[in-house]
C-alpha positions in Angstrom: -142.9 -110.7 -91.8 -140.4 -113.1 -93.3 -139.6 -114.4 -96.8 -137.3 -116.7 -98.6 -135.0 -114.4 -100.6 -134.1 -115.1 -104.2 -130.7 -114.2 -105.5 -132.0 -111.4 -107.7 -133.3 -109.5 -104.7 -129.8 -109.3 -103.2 -128.2 -108.4 -106.5 -130.7 -105.6 -107.2 -130.2 -104.3 -103.7 -126.4 -104.1 -104.2 -126.5 -102.8 -107.8 -127.7 -99.3 -107.2 -128.2 -98.4 -110.9 -130.6 -101.3 -111.5 -134.2 -100.5 -112.2 -135.3 -102.7 -109.3 -132.8 -101.4 -106.7 -135.3 -99.3 -104.8 -137.9 -102.1 -104.7 -135.3 -104.6 -103.5 -133.9 -102.2 -100.9 -137.4 -101.3 -99.6 -138.4 -105.0 -99.4 -135.3 -106.0 -97.4 -135.6 -103.0 -95.1 -139.2 -103.8 -94.3 -138.9 -107.5 -93.8 -138.4 -108.7 -90.2 -136.5 -111.9 -91.3 -134.6 -112.8 -94.4 -134.5 -116.6 -95.1 -131.6 -117.1 -97.5 -131.1 -120.6 -98.9 -127.5 -121.7 -99.3 -128.1 -121.9 -103.1 -128.9 -118.1 -103.0 -125.5 -117.5 -101.3 -123.7 -119.5 -104.0 -125.6 -117.8 -106.8 -124.8 -114.4 -105.3 -121.0 -115.2 -105.3 -121.2 -116.7 -108.8 -122.8 -113.4 -110.1 -120.0 -111.3 -108.8 -117.4 -113.8 -110.0 -119.0 -113.6 -113.5 -118.8 -109.8 -113.3 -115.1 -109.8 -112.5 -115.3 -108.8 -108.8 -112.6 -110.1 -106.6 -113.1 -112.3 -103.5 -112.7 -109.5 -101.0 -115.3 -107.3 -102.7 -117.7 -110.1 -103.0 -117.2 -111.2 -99.4 -117.9 -107.6 -98.2 -121.2 -107.6 -100.1 -122.2 -111.0 -98.9 -121.3 -110.4 -95.3 -123.7 -107.4 -95.2 -126.5 -109.9 -95.6 -125.4 -113.1 -93.8 -124.2 -111.2 -90.7 -127.3 -109.1 -90.4 -129.5 -110.0 -87.4 -132.4 -110.2 -89.9 -130.7 -113.1 -91.8 -131.1 -116.8 -91.3 -129.2 -118.9 -93.9 -131.3 -122.0 -94.6 -129.1 -125.1 -95.2 -130.1 -128.0 -97.3 -129.7 -131.5 -95.8 -130.9 -133.0 -99.1 -134.6 -132.4 -98.5 -134.8 -129.2 -100.6 -132.6 -130.8 -103.3 -134.9 -133.8 -103.6 -138.0 -131.6 -103.7 -136.4 -129.4 -106.4 -136.2 -132.4 -108.7 -139.9 -133.1 -108.1 -140.8 -129.5 -108.8 -138.9 -129.5 -112.1 -141.7 -131.6 -113.6 -139.8 -132.4 -116.8 -138.4 -128.8 -117.1 -134.8 -128.1 -118.0 -132.1 -128.5 -115.4 -131.4 -124.8 -115.9 -134.3 -124.1 -113.5 -132.9 -126.4 -110.8 -131.5 -123.6 -108.6 -134.8 -121.8 -108.7 -136.7 -125.0 -107.8 -134.4 -125.4 -104.7 -135.3 -121.9 -103.7 -139.0 -122.6 -104.3 -138.8 -125.8 -102.2 -137.5 -123.7 -99.3 -140.3 -121.1 -99.9 -142.8 -124.0 -99.8 -141.5 -124.9 -96.4 -141.6 -121.3 -95.0 -144.6 -120.0 -96.9 -143.3 -116.8 -98.6 -140.9 -115.8 -101.3 -139.4 -112.6 -102.5 -138.2 -112.7 -106.2 -138.2 -110.6 -109.3 -138.2 -113.8 -111.5 -141.6 -114.0 -113.3 -141.4 -117.8 -113.9 -140.5 -118.4 -110.3 -143.4 -116.2 -109.1 -145.8 -118.0 -111.4 -144.8 -121.4 -110.1 -145.0 -120.1 -106.5 -148.5 -118.7 -107.1 -149.7 -122.1 -108.4 -148.4 -123.6 -105.1 -150.2 -121.0 -103.0 -146.9 -119.5 -101.7 -147.2 -115.9 -100.6 -145.3 -113.8 -103.2 -143.7 -110.5 -102.3 -143.0 -108.2 -105.2 -145.9 -109.7 -107.1 -147.0 -106.4 -108.7 -143.9 -106.2 -110.9 
């Protein structure tokens, strides 16, 4: 099985004392393919920047994912960005990154996220939601 991976899944996988660490780790271990949008890569880096990690530490964490044979980074040629604006439906621009991730999930059919609002929107769009029982 494959799924589009939201940033929080990667963060919870790295942060071992988070309450969702085991769920994130198990999910990633059990998936055959991780579809990671470029916006997820950027958000992952921004998280570690905001928590005062240096570039080398952050690079080490990130490379564990992007160099895995399970990983496919999904670039955006503008298609997902355009769709994200459609999905915002008058919502705040603060949800824009999530809507880009949702647009990618719409294309690939499944999403893994701990974000309740994102899961709710994905459900309305009939996108398969992993971690839905949270």
